[in-house]
N, C-alpha and C positions, 0 to 999 in steps of 0.2 A: 273774404269781400274783408274788407277792412270797415274803421268805423267812420268812413268817408262819406258812406251809403246814406243817403237822405229819404227819409219814406215820410210818406205823407199818408193820415189814417183820417178819415174823414166818415163817421159814424155818430149820432145823435144818442146814445146810448151812454151816457156817463161811464158806466162801471165798464162797460166791453172796449169803451175808447182806452181807459186808462189799462187797463189790462193787458191790451193788445199794445201800447204803447209800453208797458213795463216790461213786456217778454221781448220785442225787437231792442230796447237801451238794452237788458244785461247781454243781450247779445252783441251790441256792440255797435250797434247803429244810429245815426242822429237822427228821431222821430219829430214831428212837428205833427199837431193833430189839430182837428177842425168839427164841428158839432152839427152845422150846417153846409150848403151848399155856397152860401155866399161868402164866408170864414175862407172853404178851400179855394174858393177861386181868389181871391186875398192875397191866401198864401200862394197860389200855384204863380201869380204875378209878383209878388215879392221876391220869392227863390228859385233854383233849382232842385229838381226831385228825381230818385232813380228810379223810386216805384210807387204808387199808391195805390190802398185800401179806400174801397168806396164803397156803403150801405146802399143797397135797394134802397130803403124809406129814409126820408130823411123829410126835417118838416118843412123848409121853405120850398122844394123842389127835389121832382123824381130824381132817382139816380140814373135811371134813365134818361132823362132831360138834362142831368147834368155830365155824363158821358161824351155825348159831341164836340160841347164846351172846352172839357179837358184837351180832348183829342186836339181841338182847332190852336188852344195855348199852347200842347205838348204833343206834337205829332207821335215822338218815340217813346213816349213817359206809357208803362206797362202797367196797366191797372187789373187789379185782381177784386173782384167782385166779391163783398160779404152777402148773404143771403141764408134764410131760413125757407125751410123745407114748402112756406104758404108762398114765396114767392123764387121757386125756382124757375119757374116758367120765364118769368122778368132775367133773371139770370143768365138764362138761356141764350136771349134776345140780348143780353151788351154782349156775350162773345161773339156774335152775329153783329153786332157792331162795331168790334173791334176791343173788348176785352180782352186782356191774356187770358184769363183763369175766373173761376167762382170756387168760392170755400163756402164750406155748408157750416152754419152755428148749432152748436153751441162748436168752439173752434179750440185745436188742443196743439200746446205750444209746439209740438215736436213738427204736428203738422205743417202750421205757419211757419216756421223756420226753416223747415225741408225745402218748401215751396217757394221761397223768399230768396235763399241758395239757389237754388235753379235759374230762377230766372232771372234774377243778376248776374249771372255766367251766363247766361243764353245774350245778356245785353251789352258786356262788358270787353268781351273779342270784337264786332264789329265797331263798337264806338271807340276803343282805341287806334283801330286801323283808321278808323276815318277821322282822327287827331294825327296821325303818322302821313297819313296822304297830305293831308290839309300844310302841313309844317314841311314836309316836303314840298309842294307846289310853291309857297312861299320863299322858300329857298330858292327853287331853283329861278324864280320869277326875278329876285331881286340880283340872282347871277348874271341873268340874262341883260336885264337892267345897266349892271355895271359896265360887262364887256359892250354894251350896245345901249347907251343911255337914250338914242333918238327913236329907236324902234319900238313896236308894242309887244309885249312879252306873248311870245308864242302859247297857243295853248297844248295840254299836257296828256298825251293819249295814256288811258290805262294799257301798264304793263300786258304785256302777252303772256300768259300763266303756263308754265311746263303740265304737261299730260299725266294728269297726277290724280289717276282716279280715285281714290280716295277722298280726294279735295274736291276737285270737278266735275261737275256735273254737264255734259254737253247734250244737246238736241235742236239741231236744225242751226237757228239763228239765235237761239237762247243758251249763257252759257250761267254756273251758277260757281261761288268758291263758296262752298260748306262751310270752311272754317271761318272766312270773314262774313260769312252772309252777305251777300254780295251779289246782287243780278245784273247780268247784263243781254242787253237784246240788241246784237249787230255791235261788239263792242262798245255801245253807250249803257254807261250807269243808270240803273232802274230803280229809284229808292221803292221800298217795299217794306209795310210793317211788322214782326216778327213772325206774325201768326198766317200772315198773308202769302210770305216766304217761305213758309212749311208749307204749305198747299201749293207752289209752284213747285217744289222739291217733289212731294207725292205724285203731279201729273209727269212731272220729268221722270221720273223713276220707274213708270210704267208704260209711256209712250211708247209705241203710237197705241197701247191699247188702250180701250177704256177703263177709266174706274167708278166704281160704284160707291155711289154717296157714303154707304157705311164706311167703308175702306176710307175715303177721302178724311174722315173727320176722325177714323180711326189713330190711321195712323198720320196725321197733321197736327191733332190736339191733342189725344189716349182716351178718345170718347166712346162707350162702347153704347151706342145708341138706335133707337130705333129709325125703320128707314125713312119715315114722314120725319122725325126732328132731324134725322142726318141733311135729308134735301134743303131743309130750312136754311140750317149752319152750313152749308157748303154752297148754297147759293152767292151766302153775302161775299163768305172769302174769293167765290168766283169774280162776282161782281167788280169787286175790288182789285182783281186780276187786268179784266177784261181793259178799267178804267184806265191802267199802267200800261198795258201792253199793245193791247189793238187798236190801227189806227181807226176802226169806228167800231165801236164796244157795242151800238146796237146791230151789228152784221159782224159777228166776229168771225176770224179766220183763222186766228192761231188756236183759241180754246173754243172747243164744238162741244156742245149738249147731247147726249146720246138720250136719246126719249125713254125713261123709266127705267136708264142705267146710271147714269152718273154723268159723265164727264170725260171728254179726249183731248190731250195736246197733239195738233196737227205737227209733224216732225219732218 
């Protein structure tokens, strides 16, 4: 990672906010701090960030209320929840609603930097690929206009990848590029948040067998949780997948619920 990575720290505790900012700055990151939800929203509207830390307890708005607003403003921004044991249930709920992960207070510098590096590395490759694809599409459209200025620019299909099982995962109409973290349904790109992409990967690797709730959460997010907790966490991600993939999310035909077990991808 480089010093160009910008991180937003949202926490109302002055000592923790300063300490976390100092740890990140010493590691070479550009850090902006916000003491409440209003300051955080102003910062997000004013500039681009690569990662955000969000405390559950804020003076003007609960972190659970702020998270959906962050996702609307910056859909691809990974959010790490800061929580104490007393608010651990809220942190788990935030993960169900799209937060990337949570960290328990008190925070250790090594733990913080390790998780930041992991999340930024996960984000970097698909982001760079999207930039290159956009540049290529722009150049091809410009070339087409030069050759024939009176005709509309053609649609540019996604290139058919080679059969590399270490990179490409195929099940029925679905294909995943695991390196670029790109999902295609019948050759059409389906944008997915990082954690939702991981759930689809797990389902596809096990297909057509059903995947238990606990296995889904463990393999997709690295959490060993109880069956009840796993069912709640996985349920939100499956909802997101059905919204993105199913013609009718209310009557799913691709991702099926296996009662009292988990979910199964139909291939």
